[in-house]
C-alpha positions in Angstrom: 123.9 87.9 88.8 125.5 91.2 89.3 124.2 93.9 91.7 122.8 95.9 88.9 120.7 92.9 87.8 119.2 92.7 91.3 118.4 96.5 91.2 116.9 96.2 87.7 114.6 93.4 88.8 113.3 95.7 91.5 112.8 98.4 88.8 110.5 96.1 86.9 108.1 95.8 89.9 108.2 99.6 90.5 107.3 100.0 86.8 104.3 97.7 87.2 103.0 99.7 90.2 103.5 102.9 88.2 101.2 101.5 85.5 98.5 100.9 88.2 99.0 104.5 89.4 98.3 105.7 85.9 95.1 103.8 85.7 94.1 105.1 89.2 94.7 108.7 88.2 92.5 108.2 85.1 89.8 106.8 87.3 90.0 109.8 89.6 89.3 112.0 86.6 86.3 109.8 85.6 84.8 109.3 89.1 85.9 112.5 90.8 86.9 110.6 93.9 90.0 108.9 95.4 90.3 105.3 96.4 91.9 105.8 99.8 93.0 102.2 100.2 94.8 102.4 96.8 96.6 105.7 97.7 97.6 104.3 101.1 98.9 101.1 99.5 100.9 103.1 96.9 102.4 105.2 99.7 103.3 102.1 101.6 104.8 100.5 98.4 106.8 103.6 97.5 108.0 104.2 101.1 108.9 100.6 101.9 109.8 99.0 98.6 110.9 101.8 96.2 112.5 104.0 98.8 113.6 102.2 101.9 114.4 98.8 100.2 115.4 99.8 96.7 116.8 103.3 97.2 118.3 102.0 100.5 120.4 99.5 98.7 121.5 102.2 96.2 122.3 104.8 98.8 123.5 102.7 101.7 125.5 100.2 99.7 126.2 101.1 96.1 126.6 104.9 96.4 128.6 104.5 99.6 131.0 102.2 98.0 131.2 104.4 94.9 132.2 107.3 97.2 135.4 105.4 98.0 136.3 105.3 94.3 137.6 108.1 92.1 134.6 108.7 89.8 134.8 110.6 86.6 132.9 113.9 86.8 130.0 112.6 84.7 129.4 109.5 86.9 129.7 111.7 90.1 127.2 114.2 88.7 124.7 111.5 87.8 125.0 109.9 91.2 124.3 113.3 92.8 121.4 113.8 90.5 120.0 110.3 91.4 120.3 111.1 95.1 118.4 114.4 94.6 115.7 112.5 92.7 115.4 110.1 95.7 115.0 113.1 98.0 112.4 114.7 95.7 110.4 111.5 95.7 110.4 111.3 99.5 109.2 114.9 99.7 106.4 114.2 97.2 105.3 111.1 99.1 105.1 113.1 102.3 103.0 115.7 100.5 100.8 112.9 99.1 100.2 111.6 102.7 99.2 115.1 103.8 96.8 115.5 100.9 95.3 112.1 101.4 94.7 113.0 105.1 93.1 116.2 104.0 90.8 114.4 101.6 89.8 111.9 104.4 88.9 115.0 106.5 86.5 116.1 103.8 88.6 118.5 101.7 87.6 117.5 98.2 90.1 120.0 96.7 92.8 117.5 97.8 91.8 115.2 94.9 93.6 117.6 92.6 96.7 117.6 94.8 96.7 113.8 95.1 96.5 113.4 91.4 99.3 116.0 91.0 101.6 114.1 93.4 100.8 110.7 91.9 101.5 112.1 88.4 104.8 113.6 89.6 105.8 110.1 90.7 104.6 108.5 87.5 106.8 111.0 85.5 109.8 110.9 87.8 110.4 107.1 88.1 110.5 106.0 84.4 113.2 108.6 83.6 115.0 107.8 86.9 114.9 104.1 86.2 116.1 104.6 82.6 119.1 106.6 83.7 120.1 104.0 86.2 119.5 100.9 84.0 121.0 102.3 80.8 123.8 104.6 82.0 124.6 104.8 85.7 124.7 101.1 86.6 126.7 99.9 83.6 129.0 102.9 83.7 129.8 102.6 87.4 130.1 98.8 87.5 133.6 99.2 86.0 134.8 100.8 89.3 134.5 97.4 91.1 136.4 94.2 90.9 134.5 90.9 90.5 135.0 90.2 94.2 133.7 93.6 95.1 130.6 93.1 93.0 130.0 89.6 94.5 130.4 91.1 98.0 127.9 93.9 97.1 125.4 91.4 96.0 125.8 89.6 99.3 125.3 93.0 101.0 122.1 93.5 99.0 120.7 90.1 100.2 121.6 90.9 103.8 119.9 94.4 103.5 116.7 92.8 102.3 116.7 90.2 105.0 116.9 93.0 107.6 114.1 95.1 106.1 111.2 93.1 107.4 112.6 93.4 111.0 113.2 97.1 110.6 109.7 97.7 109.2 108.0 95.9 112.0 110.2 97.2 114.8 109.2 100.7 113.6 105.6 99.6 113.6 105.9 98.4 117.2 107.6 101.7 118.2 104.8 103.7 116.6 102.0 101.7 118.1 103.7 101.9 121.5 104.2 105.7 121.3 100.5 106.1 120.3 99.3 104.0 123.2 101.4 105.9 125.6 99.9 109.2 124.4 96.4 107.8 124.8 96.9 106.4 128.3 
């Protein structure tokens, strides 16, 4: 398998979650309420899997290695565009968290904002994924030798192995900081 295959497999799971988000938004329209557990789970999925794990491999490995190559202007422009889309997704997820917190505090007007943020993500990711799968990944793969691609795939595997430790170290640090504030 090549590195793009690994990233494309991750895209398929992201697409599956996006289809669930679409159904949840429809239910919000029908029921006039928000399933807080669902929203919190989606936030966790997008932050941990789509952003930190998937975008992490793209930004920390693939894009960094591409920056050492002489890219043609179209490939460079697309990479910059993809990075900007990652940033936009992060911002929207932060706004989604704020809206969900407001809803939990009783602000029913936040339902509209939650739906808006989820809809933004539902619209962003399919186009983003299509650009990567059909243009960016195949076009930029040619900048690497077979050995470089094999090494990148090894780097992807190592990145994933470290993610669980990173996530739960951050959880420990957060819990520890909260307990220190309380006591």
